N, C-alpha and C positions, 0 to 999 in steps of 0.2 A: 130362521134356522140359526142356531147358536153353535159356534165352533169353539172347541176346547183347544185354544192355541198352545197351551202348555203341553198337553198330550201330543198334539200334532207335531210340535217342534221336536219333542223327544223321539217320536216315531220316525221322523224324517232325518234324525241325526243332526239337527241344526243347533241344538243348545241355544245359546244366546247369539246366534249368528243369523243373518238375513241374506238377502240377495235374490237375484232373478231366478237362479236355478232352484232354490228352495221354494220360491213363490210359485213357480210353474208346477213343481211337484205337489205343493199344497192344493193348487187348483185341481190337479188330477184327483187328489184325494177327496176334495169337497164335491166336485162334479160327478165323480165316479167313472170308472173305465167303461161301463156300459153306455153312458151318454157320449163319451169321446168316440168310442168305436162306432156307435150308431150314427154320429155325424159324418164320420168317414165313409161308412157304407152308403149313407144317403147321397153323399157327393159322388162317390164312385159309380153309383147306379143312375146318376143324373135324374133323380126324382125331383118333382117340383119343389123349389126352395133350395136346390143344391148349391147355388151361389151364396146364399145366406150361410149354409153350413160351412162352406169354404172360408168365407170371411170370418166366421166364428173361430174356426180352427187356426187361421192365420193370427188372429188376435190373441188366442189363448196360448199358442206355442207350447203345446203339451208334449212332454217327453213320451207319454204313453201313446199319443197320436203318431209321433215320429216312428216309434217302434212298431206300431200296428201297420203303418204304411209300408215300412220295410218288410214286415212279415208277409203282407199281401203281395208285394213285389216278388218275394222269393218263392211263395207257395201257391199263389192263385193260379188255377189252370187256364184262365182266360187271359189272353194277351192284352185285350183292351182294358181289363181291370188292373192288370199289372202296370200298364202305361199310366192309367189314371192315378194309381197309388203313387207312382214316382212323380207325376206332374204335381200332385198335392204335396208330396214330401219336399220337393224343391222350394215350395213357398213357406213351409212351416219349420224347416230344419234350422238347427243352430250349429255352431262351430264344432260341437262334439261329433257331428255326423260327417265331417269332412272326409274321413277315410272311406265312406261309402261311395264317394264320387268315383274313385278308381274302379271299384267293382261295377258301377253303372256303365262306365266307359268300356268295360270289357264284355258287357252283355251282348249276346248275339243279335239282339233286336236293334236296328238302326235308330228307331224312335227313342228307345230307352237310352241309348248312347247319347243322343242329342239332349235328352232331358238331364242326364248326368252332367253334361257340360253346362247346361242352363242352371243346374243346382250350384255349381261352382261360381258362375256369374252372379247368382243371387247372393251367395255368401259374401263375395267380394263387394258387391254393390251396397249391401246392408252394413258393411264394415265389420262383419262377424269374424272375418279372417283378412289377412293382408297378403299381397302378392308374394312376399318373401316366404311365407308359409306354404305357398302353393306352387313353387317353382317347378317341381317335378310334374305336377298335374298340368301346369300351363304348357310345358314342353310336350307332354303327352297329347294335349289338345292340338298343338301346332302340327304334329306329325301323324295325327289320327287318320285312318283311311276314310272315315266318314266326313264328307264335305260339310255337313251341318255342324259337326263338332268343331271342325277347323274354323268355321264362321264364328263360333262363339269365342275362339281365341282372338280373332280380329276385333270383335266387339269389346272384349275385355281390355285389349291393348289400347284401343281408341279411347276408351273411358279413362284408363290410367294416364294416357298422354294429356288428356284435357283436364285432369284433376289438379 
């Protein structure tokens, strides 16, 4: 397969600029949305090979994958699929999705609330965000009615203290 890097750079608005964000968008373009969405659907439905699909999605860190997981979380009628979408999202998200954590913490489902707290934990652990950016969310975790969410606050604080 040959890639027209000049045309792709123009389409992605990169000009003579590079970076991880453009590389991830280029991968979306090269691989295609159908492949990305298919890998997510495969994972969410726990079909044979679902862990490989998950590992692939973590490695690719596709903006299209993040958006599709979020759309499944918002729109899928089955709570188990919604939970699986958020579980995957927490592993593939980047700092641009930090605002979604607040929404996840407000979800009526306690499991999704805990996955939202885990998403914040993952972003902090990966160094995608720092604690000063998340002060409001950390306070929200500390005072959240869900004990699992509060537990993530403890884990985050312990990790910060030992760093």
